[in-house]
N, C-alpha and C positions, 0 to 999 in steps of 0.2 A: 493508389500505391506509389511510394516514392521511387525515384529512378534507381536508387541503390537496392531497394527491395526487389525491383524487377530484374536487376542484374543478378542478384542472388538466386532468384528463382530460375533464371535462364541458365545458371551454372549447374543446376541439379540434373543428375542422371536418373535413370530408372533405378529405384532403390531395391537392392537385393540384400538378404540377411547375411550377417556373419563377417564382413570384411573389417568394419571399424564401427565404433560406437554401438557395439552389440554386447549383450551379456554384462560382465562386470564393468567394462569401460563405460557403457551407457549409464549404469547405476552410479558411477563416480561423478558424473556431470552435476554440478550443484544446481539446486532449484533456482537460486538467485545468481544470475550471470554478472560477473564483474570483469573489469578491464577490457571492455569492448571498445576497440579503437577504430576498426573499419566498419563493423556492423552497427546499425542503429541501437541506441540504448534500450529501445522498446522491443528489440528482438526477443521472441519467445523461445524458451528452452527447446521445445520439440522441433521448431523450425530450424534452429541452429544445428541441432543434432543431424537432421536430415541433410542440411547443406554440407556439413562436414563429411557425411558419408559419401555425398557426391564427389567431394574433393578426393577422398581416399580412393574411389574407383577411378577417377581421372588420372591419378598419379600412380596407382597400383601400390599404395603404401598404407600403413596402419597409423593409428593415433599417435604412437610414440615418435613418428617421423618428425612431427612439429612440436609436440608437447613434452615438456620436461617431466622427469620423475619427481615424485614428492621427496622432499629433503629426508635423507636418512634411509631411503629405500633403494632397492636394486631391481624391483619387479616392474615390468611394463604394465602390470595391472594396477599400479599405484601412480597415477599421473596428476600433476598439478596444472590444470587446464588454464588457470589465470596467469601462470608464470610466463615471463618473457625471456627466460634464461636461454632458450634454444634459438640459435641464429636462423634456423629454418622457419620458425614462426614469423620472425621479422621479414624474412624474404617473402613469405607467403602474403603478408599484407601489401608489400610493394608490388607483387605480381597481380594482386587483385585490383589495385589502383591502376596498374598498367592496362589490364583488361578493360576497366571503365574508360580509360582514355582512348583506347583503340576503338571501342564501340561508339563513344560519344563524339569524339573529335574527328574520326575518320570514316568509319563504316556508315554511321548515321547520315553523313553528308554526301554519300555517293549519289550520283545522278540517277542511278537505277532505283533508288529508294528500296534497296534490298532489305528484306527482313532478317537476313542472316546476321548472327552475332557470334563473336569469338567467345570461347570459354576455356577453362583449364584443359579440357580434353582435346581441344583443337590442336594444341602443340604437344601435350604430354602423351596422349594415347596410351596411358597405362604405365608410363615410366616416370620415376621421380625426377630424373635428369634426362630430358629428351635429347637424343643425338642419333643421327642417321647411321646406318650400318657402315657406309663408306668412311666417314670420319672416325667412327669407333675403331674400325680395323686399322686405319692409317695411324691412329694414335698408338695402338698396340705394336704395330710394325716398328715405329720409331723408338718406342720405349723397351720392347722386349724381343722383337725379331719375328721372322716369318712363321716358325712353328707355333708360337703362341697365338699369332693372329689367325692362323688356320684353325687351331683348336677353339679359339674364341668364337669364330663364326659358326662352327658346327655345334658348339654348346648353346649359343643363342638361338640357332635354328631349331634345335631340339626342344628348347624351353618355350619359345615364343611363336613358333610356326603356326599360322592360322589366326594369330591375333593382329592387332593394329600397331603393336609397338615398333616393329621393324619391317622394312620392305625386303623380303627374301626373293624377289624376282631377280633376273639377271642384271637389271639396269644398274643398281649401285655398284655391283662388282665390275661391270663394264667400265663405268666411270672411274672407279678406283684404279683399274688396270691401265686405262689411258693416261691417267695422271702419273702413275708410277713409271710408265714407259717414257713419258716426256721428261721425267726427273732422272732418268738414267738407271732406275731401279728395275732393270729388265728381268732379273731372276724372280723378284717378287711379283712383277706383273704377270709373268708366265704362270707361276704357281696359283695366283688368285684366279686366273682365267681357266686353268685346268680344273680347279675345284668348281668353278662356275659351270663349266661344260658337263661336269659329272653330276652335280646336284640339280641343275636346272635344264637338263636335256629335254628336248632338243633346243639349243640356243638359237637365237635369231640370226639373220644375216649380219646385223651389226655386231653381235657377239662373236660370230665367226671371223669377221674382219679384225676385231680387237685382238683375238687370240693369235691370228696370223701375223699381225704387226708386232705383237709382243715376241713371238718366235723369231721374227726377222731381227728385231732389235737385240735379241739375246744370241744372235748368230746360230740359232737352231734352224738352219736353212731347209733341211729335209722336212722337218715338221711344218715349217711355213708353207712349203710347196704343197704338202698334203692338204693343208687347210684351204689354200686357194683352189686346189683341184676339187675339193668337196663343194666349195661355193659354185664352181663352174658346172659341176654335175647337177646341182640343184637348179641353176639358172645359167644356161649357156650364153645368154645375152649380157652377162655381167662383164662389161668391158673393163672395169677397174680391176677386178680379180684376174682377168685374162692378161692385162698389161703387167700386173705385179708378177704373175707366174712366168711370163716371157722374160722379164728382166732378171728374175732369179735364175732361170735356166741358162741365161747368157753369161752370168757372173762366174768367174773361177772361184771355187771355194777351197 
């Protein structure tokens, strides 16, 4: 088996019916494959279909994400699989070669001789454009503001919770709030952490310190004191929280 064939097989996921290349889409794939630029010219139709289904699961997309419609049609059931008109198809070829390079030039040369290999799902985890929850919300904060970012998080959580697409633990929101606090966006930092404390209760000691510091930076001193006191109630030996609370109590507000 050629290296490229082995990579193709490594990219396959467990095949489940119905996401892509099923029904009419499957029937559209020509018996004779043309314009194969990444895959070997000897690739069999059924093998290619199964590989493409693996890609669709990895990215959470359907056939029309990469494949152009047939000229003169508007239906996603009429696709021109040989066409290179869609930019996504060209990007996909580049990404496949990138995966080959990572596996051949880097992972294969690790001293541990690990058998692990990267594939589409390694990064995409069911998203066409993979991006963590923190940068996703930060982008929305910059472009549309706080209410839209809060609504976006709740929508994404409702849609994807339990899947691999996003990390809905407290960690990315803690990190986002820390960055917002450092950037002087204290109102946003507080709102993100209040949502975090609500949806990911009970938050960790780290989360408690992040929300306390966000309150301090936003001059919500009473709320900051309350958070530090909660931390001390849980752990009376927390010298950092004790010091912060003492300093707050000594400050004229």
